[in-house]
C-alpha positions, 0 to 999 in steps of 0.5 A: 445726064446719068439718071435723066430720062429724057421725056418726049411728047405724049402720043394722042392717038388711040393706036398708039396708046401702047407707046404713050409711055415711052421716054418718061421723064420723071421715072421716080414719081412715076414708080412712087405713084404706081406703087401707091396705087397698087397698095392703096386698091386702086383708082377709085379708092383713092380718089374717094379717099382724097374727096372725103379728106377734103369734106373732112377738112371743112366739116372740121372747120365749119363745126368748130366755128358753129361750137365756138360761135354759133351755140348759146351754151348759158340756154344749153345749160339752163343757166338762163331763160330763153327770152325768144320762145318764153320758156320756164325753167322747168320746160325742156329745152330743144337743141334749136332753142340753144342754136343762135340765128345766122346773123347773131352767129355771123356777127360773133365772129371776131377778127381772130376768127376771120384769120383762122377761116382765111387761112383754112380757105387758102389752105383747102384751095391748095389741097384741092388744086392738089387732088385735081392733079392727083386725079389726072396723074392717077388716071394715067397710072390707071391707063398704064396698068389696064393698058401696059401692064393688063391689069384690071383694078379688081384684080390688084389685091390679087397680085404681089407687088413683085409680080407688079414689078415684074411686068413693068420690067418686061414693059421697060424691055418693049417701051424704053420708058428709061432711055438710059438703060434697057433693063431695069432691075429690082434695085433700080425700081426700089431706088427710084421710090426709096431715093429720099427714104434711103438717105433719111434711113442712113442718116438715122443709123449714122446718128445724124439727125437731131432726133434725141434731146436731153430735158431736165428731169426726163433725161435723154428722150427721142422726139420725132414727130409728122411735123418735124419730119415733114420739115426736114424732107422740106429742107433736105430733099423736095423743097425749094431750098433743098440739095436735090436740084431735082427728084434724081439729080444732086446739085453739083456744088454738093459734090464739091468738097471746096464749097463744103463750108459755103453750103453749110452756111447756106444751109443753116440760114435756110434752116433758120427761116423754116424755124421762124416759119413754123414759130409763125404758123405755131398758133394754127398749126397747134390749133389744127392739131387739137381740133383734129385730135379732139374729134378723131380720139375723143369717140375712141377714148370714150368708148375704150378708155384703155385704147391709149394705154395700147402702143404702137411703133414710134417714126424714130423706130419706124426709120431705125428698123427700117432696111435699105430698099425697104417699101413700105408694105414690107416694113409694116409686114415685119412690124406687124409680126413684131407686134405681139411680142414686143407688147408682151415684152412691154407688159411684163414690166410692172411697178410694184408701187403702181400696181398697188395705187391702181388696185386701190383706185379702180376699187374706189372709182368701181364702187361709186360707178357700180352704185350709180349704175344700179340706182340708174337702173332702178330709177331712170331719173337719176341720169337726169340729175346734174353731173350724174352721167358725167360722173359714171364716164369719169369713173368708167374712164378712170377704172379703164385707165387703172387696169392698165397698170395692173398686171395680168396674173397669168403673165409669165417672166421671159424676158429674153426669149420675148426680145429675141422674138422681136428681133426676129422680126424687126431685125435690128436692136443694140448690141447693147441689149444683148443678155439685158433684156430684164433690166428697166434700162433696155425696156427704157430704151425699148420704149422709144421705138415702141411708145404707148400711143398716149405718148404718141398723141402728147408729141404729135400736140406738142409738135407745133412748139418744139419743132421750131426749137428743134430746127433753129437751135439743133438742126442748124448745128448739123448742116456742115455734117449733112453737106458732107454726108451728101458729098461722101455718101451719093454715087451716081448710077446710071439710068437711076441718077444720084442715090444714097451709097448705102443703099446700094448695099455693098458690103466692101465699102459699107459693111462691118467686119464684125457682121460678116462671115469667116468663111470664103465663098466657094466661087472664089477661093485663094489660089494659093498661100500667097495671094491676099484675101480682100478685106472690107475697106469701110472704116467706123465712118463708112460702114453702117451700124447694127449690121444695116448693109448686110441685114438689108442685102439678105433681105433684099435677096429673099424679096427679089429672088431674081435680082442678080446682085454684084459679085461681092454681094453675091459672095457674101450671101453664098459664104453666109449660106456656106457657113450655115451648111458647115455648121449644120454638118457640124452640129449633126456630125459632132453631138458635143458641138450644140453649145458653141454652135451659132446654128444651134443657138439660132434654130433654138431661138426661132422656136420663141417665134410668134410669126405667120411662120413659126419654125418650131424646134427642140434639140436634145443633147444626148449621144445624138442631136435632133433638129426639127422644124416645122411650117405652121399657119396663122389662124384668123385671130391667132397664131398657133406655134406649137413646139415638137418632142424631138426623137431621141436615138440610142447609140447603142443599139440603134433603138428609135424612141419617138416623143410625144407631139401636139397636134391638131384634130384628127392628128394633124398639125396647124390652124386652118380647115384644110388638114395637115399631112403628118408630121412624123412618118415612122418606118424601119430600115434606116437609122433615120427613117423616124424623120419623115416629110416636113409639114405640107400645108394646104395651097395658099388662097391667092386673095388679098395678097398685095401687102405680102412680102416677096414673090408669091412662089418660093426662093431657092436663095434663102437659108432653109433652102440651102441647109436642105441642099447642102446636107449629104443625102444620107445624113440626119440633117437630109432626113430633117430638112427633107430629101430634096428640092421639094420643100420650098415649093411644098410650103406656104411661099409667103410665110416660108419667106418671112420664116427664112429671114427670121432664121438669116437674122437671128443666125447673122446676129448670132455670127455677129455676137461671137465675132464680137467675143473674139474681139473682146478677148483679142483686147483683153491681151492687149490688141486693141485696135484704135480705130474702134475709139473713134465715134460713130459719126466723125466728120472727115475734112477731105473727101472720101476716095472710092465714091465713082459712079457705078455702071462704068464697068471700063473703069478698073477702080470701080470694079476693084471698089465694087468688090465685096470681101469677106473676112480671112478665109484661112481657117481650119476646114469644118469637119463634116459629118 
């Protein structure tokens, strides 16, 4: 069976310890544990965290029971006299006076409390068994790291996941952890770790999961909480009724079109039972959510009342913005870089009415608070007056909460620039937002991806009540669609098992023509005018939305530069780089081409980035077009992103005029203690000599880089590197991007990868928008395609053709289906400089 690596008996002798990981049966779980082991800093940190979580659960249960049944609140509040001590009404009360004796405390426990305690004990016991199971599992992972990979726990933070993955592939060649495939590729490992998450990302991308609800007075809202997500994964992936037979194999019945209705009815019944179970457990889950949230957030809210006014990425946003085959630390790195521009974008929208009200409320509350504070400083006995301390706390919270609605007077209104900066990092935003970033509609839709922490907390508290409703009345109606999705979008890969076909990043089967370049790879040019040019076979049903397939492919090739993609995928990436080089040549060869040049627009947009790497540029269109790319460092507390004035070269006389530029101390650009080389070096002779070597930062310190994206070394498969290599040596572009292949290795590779992906994202979006404009013009002329009127999710009533086992190279049909087409190559050759 493909994807199943049969397990053997584990040797017990110390001399055979190195071969104890031969023929691992469940490589999915093994690789997932290995990844978490690396990201969570090793065995000691992981086990300590799980042990403390067990103690935390005991504390919450015991402390809550104590507060409800073991405290005499009338005595604590001086509403009655303590008969046991005979204290006078004006005598000071100690905490021991308000605590009931143990016998009275136990006697006051009612039947409902005992039921809650019993459920808590059962849950804690199961959790403790799971922790003990993890103890043995991760001890084996520790031995694997120490023995097979030769990595100590103390070195984990100094190694990227790319390095861990490289060593795992070397061990596979020696020990054959999987016997069905000798050489495991990077994509094979990602498939096993992210098998179920890729399905979730695809379902969200195709709008299959019912996460959008229409509520009275609120309109359409997105509701996806941890509890709802847990139930969906339980039903669809790893639960006892899930369609998967094990971690790597989908049940055979789900691959047969004749049983689709029967399986849909069975799945609908399972969803109903899980919904009923959630409804019955709703009171207990709700009580736990309230208690845990109170203990977790009460102190934070008291210390920083405005913390609930900050924002975070929603669970739906994390699924919508996630690439296929993207690990958690890679996603977090992108979203962390996008956090600052996203917050600035949301903050520039203010309500004048709310601002006026907040200013007046803050004034009144602040005045009362100031009086109470002054009186307390003058005489500390004021604090002992009843409810004075409460009033001070409440007034402080009101003042802090009001300030959330008062805009910063120094804010600059630049929504389009901020949304572009967000797009450069998150990579996905709806096309309908183009040019509409200033509208409240876009802000409200973006708030579904990036909402207040207060909204997140409220949704989690409401989750036990809302989840049964969504399961029973919304998810059940999607049963037939889910069954069809599994059948049509599951492919069996040799050595891996059943995976989501979208995760193969096959731009032929799941690509979108509007997101693919308009040139053909130089590797496979048509041999003659009569040879047909292959196009994508994807339709509205099979293609991924928002360019998910294309952007995922570009991202994966950048973070895994050693990966050898299939021929069609390689053609797509090569064609993208070729198109970028042609645009660069056109840009430098024609001064008037900047207005319609996608590369020009992309590089201009990159200047708004706030990332670890800031690619900053100015283009001055006069007689010539100039371009400057500068790589800057990220400081500890802020990100320095400086714009540099371009150098204007007058056509007549060839005179050089050097503009002023921003610089750091001693004329160096950057944010670290180690100085940078000067950005420009002036000279004479060549007409482009004013542009010299690119910025070269200090060497990167290899520490704490376990969560970095991609390898520690630079990739030569990115857009920036190809731009440098593709320009003629005597052109202005070559002088801008560097003289040779030394640019990428000299720059900070971790930041260079992020900058390269940001530029690739903006460039692909720019190409997509321009092709959409062309298609719109065609439709206006009466050539509207009927397929564009189909809905995003339309279930077919027959099997999808072409979903075959990958890896079987003996099948010509399979090889044909895996080809990645590009758009028509019959275009006029671009002008080169």
